[in-house]
SEROPA-395073 format. One line per 5 residues: number of its first residue (from 0); their letters; for each residue x, y, z of C-alpha. Coordinates in pm, 1 decimal. Example, Ala and Ser with C-alpha at 12.3 -4.5 7.8 and 13.67 -1.06 7.14 Angstrom:
BEGIN
0 = as = 1230.0:-450.0:780.0; 1367.0:-106.0:714.0 .
END
This chain:
BEGIN
0 = xxxxx = 985.8:222.1:-2191.6; 1301.9:88.2:-2352.3; 1604.1:304.4:-2420.1; 1860.8:174.7:-2665.7; 2207.3:299.8:-2574.4 .
5 = xxxxx = 2466.6:177.2:-2823.8; 2833.7:178.6:-2741.6; 3137.7:-21.5:-2830.3; 3397.2:-139.0:-2590.0; 3744.4:-269.5:-2651.6 .
10 = xxxxx = 3809.7:-529.8:-2383.3; 4160.6:-653.4:-2321.0; 4069.9:-986.8:-2172.8; 3744.4:-1172.5:-2130.1; 3432.7:-989.3:-2245.7 .
15 = xxxxx = 3222.6:-1132.9:-1965.0; 3388.9:-916.2:-1701.7; 3579.7:-1146.4:-1468.0; 3754.3:-985.1:-1177.7; 4104.6:-878.5:-1267.7 .
20 = xxxxx = 4035.4:-822.1:-1640.7; 4126.6:-482.1:-1780.8; 3864.9:-301.5:-1990.1; 3884.1:11.7:-2200.4; 3572.4:229.3:-2224.7 .
25 = xxxxx = 3581.3:560.8:-2411.2; 3956.4:568.8:-2383.5; 3965.7:500.7:-2008.6; 4098.3:165.4:-1891.7; 4017.0:7.2:-1560.2 .
30 = xxxxx = 4036.3:-330.2:-1391.8; 3721.5:-526.1:-1312.0; 3653.9:-541.3:-941.5; 3595.9:-870.7:-757.8; 3233.4:-786.1:-668.1 .
35 = xxxxx = 3129.8:-736.5:-1030.0; 2896.1:-998.6:-1174.4; 3055.2:-1254.5:-1398.6; 2916.8:-1368.7:-1728.9; 2629.0:-1120.5:-1739.5 .
40 = xxxxx = 2792.0:-813.1:-1885.9; 2694.5:-613.2:-1573.6; 2976.6:-421.9:-1407.9; 2982.9:-183.8:-1115.3; 2976.7:192.6:-1152.7 .
45 = xxxxx = 3138.3:399.3:-881.6; 2992.2:732.0:-996.8; 3244.8:821.7:-1268.7; 3055.4:902.0:-1589.3; 3353.7:794.3:-1795.0 .
50 = xxxxx = 3304.4:438.2:-1679.6; 3028.8:203.5:-1768.0; 2720.0:267.6:-1550.6; 2555.9:-4.2:-1348.4; 2177.2:-20.6:-1351.4 .
55 = xxxxx = 2016.6:25.8:-1006.7; 1880.3:-299.9:-870.6; 1508.4:-346.2:-918.6; 1473.2:-49.3:-1151.4; 1700.5:-81.5:-1451.7 .
60 = xxxxx = 1849.2:-385.0:-1612.7; 2111.4:-433.7:-1882.5; 2050.7:-700.5:-2146.0; 2242.0:-807.3:-2453.7; 2105.6:-671.8:-2781.0 .
65 = xxxxx = 2403.3:-708.9:-3016.7; 2769.8:-790.1:-2952.0; 2847.2:-417.6:-2956.2; 2518.8:-279.7:-2825.7; 2347.0:-315.3:-2490.5 .
70 = xxxxx = 1988.9:-226.9:-2402.8; 1884.0:-33.0:-2097.1; 1537.5:-148.3:-1998.2; 1336.5:70.6:-1763.7; 1051.5:-106.7:-1592.5 .
75 = xxxxx = 712.3:51.8:-1612.8; 588.4:215.0:-1289.1; 258.0:30.2:-1331.4; 283.9:-317.0:-1184.1; 435.6:-492.8:-889.0 .
80 = xxxxx = 679.1:-211.5:-805.6; 403.7:49.3:-797.9; 210.3:-165.5:-550.4; 513.5:-204.7:-326.0; 582.9:170.4:-333.1 .
85 = xxxxx = 223.5:268.5:-249.8; 291.1:370.9:108.4; 604.2:567.1:14.7; 404.7:756.8:-247.6; 79.0:838.3:-64.9 .
90 = xxxxx = 133.0:719.5:292.0; 155.8:1072.4:432.0; -159.0:1177.4:246.8; -346.9:874.3:379.4; -236.5:953.0:733.9 .
95 = xxxxx = -361.3:1310.4:696.2; -695.8:1203.7:545.7; -761.9:935.6:805.8; -678.3:1180.7:1083.5; -920.7:1437.9:943.0 .
100 = xxxxx = -1189.0:1168.4:911.9; -1207.5:1162.0:1293.4; -1402.1:1487.7:1261.2; -1688.5:1275.4:1133.3; -1744.6:1156.5:1490.3 .
105 = xxxxx = -1788.1:1520.9:1591.1; -2033.4:1574.6:1305.3; -2242.3:1281.8:1423.5; -2230.1:1402.8:1784.3; -2348.4:1757.6:1704.8 .
110 = xxxxx = -2613.6:1633.5:1461.8; -2469.0:1733.0:1125.1; -2488.2:1367.9:1019.7; -2760.8:1127.9:1119.1; -2548.6:812.8:1151.2 .
115 = xxxxx = -2502.2:621.3:1474.7; -2185.1:703.5:1664.1; -2067.2:357.9:1775.7; -2058.1:179.0:1434.5; -1873.1:468.0:1275.1 .
120 = xxxxx = -1636.6:483.6:1572.1; -1549.9:115.6:1522.4; -1479.6:166.5:1151.4; -1252.8:464.6:1209.7; -1073.8:291.9:1496.4 .
125 = xxxxx = -993.5:-5.1:1273.5; -828.3:218.3:1017.0; -635.9:428.9:1268.7; -491.7:121.0:1440.9; -397.1:-51.8:1114.7 .
130 = xxxxx = -248.0:259.6:953.1; -63.5:423.5:1243.0; 15.5:130.3:1472.1; 69.8:-163.0:1234.6; 182.6:-14.1:902.1 .
135 = xxxxx = 356.2:311.6:994.1; 557.1:163.5:1281.3; 701.3:-123.5:1075.2; 889.8:-22.8:762.2; 897.9:-384.5:643.1 .
140 = xxxxx = 517.2:-395.8:635.7; 495.2:-75.3:431.5; 623.3:-256.0:121.9; 365.5:-536.1:137.3; 102.9:-572.5:-135.1 .
145 = xxxxx = -173.0:-572.0:125.6; -106.4:-201.6:193.7; -196.4:-111.5:-163.4; -508.0:-329.9:-147.3; -617.1:-164.8:176.9 .
150 = xxxxx = -572.3:185.3:38.9; -777.5:96.6:-269.4; -1064.0:-43.8:-61.1; -1064.4:246.0:185.3; -1060.0:512.9:-83.1 .
155 = xxxxx = -1325.8:337.3:-290.5; -1567.8:330.3:2.6; -1488.5:685.5:114.7; -1518.3:832.9:-233.3; -1878.3:713.1:-263.6 .
160 = xxxxx = -1980.8:764.3:98.7; -1844.3:1116.9:141.9; -1987.3:1229.3:-191.5; -2331.3:1103.5:-92.9; -2304.6:1255.5:256.4 .
165 = xxxxx = -2195.0:1594.9:121.7; -2487.0:1610.6:-119.9; -2730.1:1497.7:149.0; -2619.4:1777.8:383.9; -2698.8:2043.8:121.2 .
170 = xxxxx = -3032.1:1879.7:35.6; -2939.1:1702.6:-288.9; -3018.1:1335.0:-331.1; -2960.2:1100.0:-621.7; -3128.5:761.8:-607.4 .
175 = xxxxx = -2844.0:580.7:-783.6; -2575.0:737.1:-564.3; -2774.8:651.9:-251.4; -2818.7:294.1:-370.2; -2447.5:268.7:-452.7 .
180 = xxxxx = -2350.4:405.9:-112.0; -2576.5:155.8:63.2; -2468.1:-140.5:-153.3; -2098.7:-102.0:-230.8; -1992.7:-174.5:128.0 .
185 = xxxxx = -2152.6:-521.2:119.0; -1866.6:-686.0:-77.0; -1596.1:-428.9:3.0; -1620.3:-398.6:381.7; -1562.0:-771.8:454.9 .
190 = xxxxx = -1266.4:-763.7:214.6; -1131.0:-461.4:403.7; -1148.5:-650.3:731.6; -975.9:-953.7:579.0; -700.9:-731.1:437.4 .
195 = xxxxx = -658.8:-558.0:773.2; -633.9:-893.6:948.8; -377.9:-1011.2:694.6; -173.6:-693.3:749.3; -172.3:-762.2:1123.7 .
200 = xxxxx = -71.4:-1123.3:1061.2; 218.5:-1017.5:838.6; 337.9:-764.4:1095.4; 355.0:-1009.9:1386.9; 707.5:-1143.8:1308.6 .
205 = xxxxx = 845.7:-788.5:1296.9; 683.1:-687.9:1625.1; 825.9:-1004.0:1780.0; 1176.0:-943.3:1641.8; 1205.4:-569.4:1713.9 .
210 = xxxxx = 994.9:-555.6:2028.7; 803.7:-248.6:1910.2; 553.9:-121.2:2170.6; 647.7:-406.3:2405.2; 740.8:-269.0:2743.5 .
215 = xxxxx = 808.7:-372.0:3100.0; 586.9:-256.8:3383.9; 652.0:-238.9:3757.6; 607.6:-545.6:3978.2; 758.5:-781.0:3716.8 .
220 = xxxxx = 478.4:-716.2:3469.4; 523.2:-656.1:3099.8; 322.4:-589.5:2785.9; 410.8:-813.1:2492.6; 258.2:-629.8:2196.9 .
225 = xxxxx = 221.8:-931.5:1961.4; -22.6:-1077.5:2214.4; -216.7:-751.2:2204.5; -237.3:-775.2:1824.2; -362.3:-1132.9:1842.2 .
230 = xxxxx = -638.3:-1026.0:2078.0; -716.3:-737.5:1843.8; -756.0:-984.6:1555.8; -1040.2:-1155.8:1739.7; -1199.7:-823.1:1827.0 .
235 = xxxxx = -1167.8:-715.5:1463.8; -1400.9:-989.3:1342.2; -1642.7:-933.3:1631.2; -1658.0:-565.9:1542.9; -1709.2:-655.0:1176.6 .
240 = xxxxx = -2018.7:-859.2:1265.2; -2164.1:-571.9:1468.8; -2086.1:-309.1:1202.6; -2212.2:-527.1:918.1; -2541.6:-587.1:1099.3 .
245 = xxxxx = -2588.1:-214.0:1156.3; -2504.1:-121.4:796.7; -2743.7:-383.4:664.6; -3025.8:-250.8:883.2; -2947.0:104.1:769.8 .
250 = xxxxx = -2951.0:-6.8:406.3; -3290.4:-168.3:447.9; -3433.6:145.4:608.8; -3281.9:391.5:360.4; -3360.2:203.6:42.1 .
255 = xxxxx = -3715.7:141.2:160.4; -3782.8:514.0:115.3; -3723.1:497.4:-258.8; -4022.1:346.1:-438.1; -3955.7:83.4:-703.5 .
260 = xxxxx = -4134.7:166.5:-1024.1; -4270.5:-134.1:-1204.7; -4250.7:-133.5:-1581.0; -4579.8:-147.0:-1759.7; -4618.9:-435.9:-1997.2 .
END
């Protein structure tokens, strides 16, 4: 979206806005401050509406349109900035949803769902550790692109899986939805694990710098949390192999129930 805001200014001095020049805007004169950018036409705004506003960094930008007209360009929310702001927009919702998903372990234990407990426990543990320990604890990691990618992968898998599970509980089954639920994870789940590993890798410098979760123990012992994360990276891929093998066996058993109709020639 582009807003055209025309105005004329009568500058006594250089039009590029060097520090020390006096400018008149809507009848109010002021002197350019030393921190104002030179040669770009961008000047600071200290909150007075009578003075020329400065566009917030990363959101708005002033550009020359005509000698007496400037253009205020507002960046679209769809793009790189929307990816960076993913956690700030839906992070709380994701934390709530992933916390509620732990009830699925209870459903499996009491027999509401027929899945195995250990593979599902590993999948949920991966998400809880990545979301609450790695991402939530480090504000610098929250603005990484990998957070948006992770949320997309997690929600894509859950949207199909929970829909299929809900219908199965009430006795409704659709062959295509069952096939999609048993097939979609094959390309998505390995990508999820790679994205989770990359998120851990990107968080290591911040855990090392800030010492988050690192603590000293009695008898001259200590826990250095970056080492714990490095060990978790190895366990992450071991758990992926175990979970992938189980899901593949489950897919073979479930899809074998549905007969394949051959077309008559």
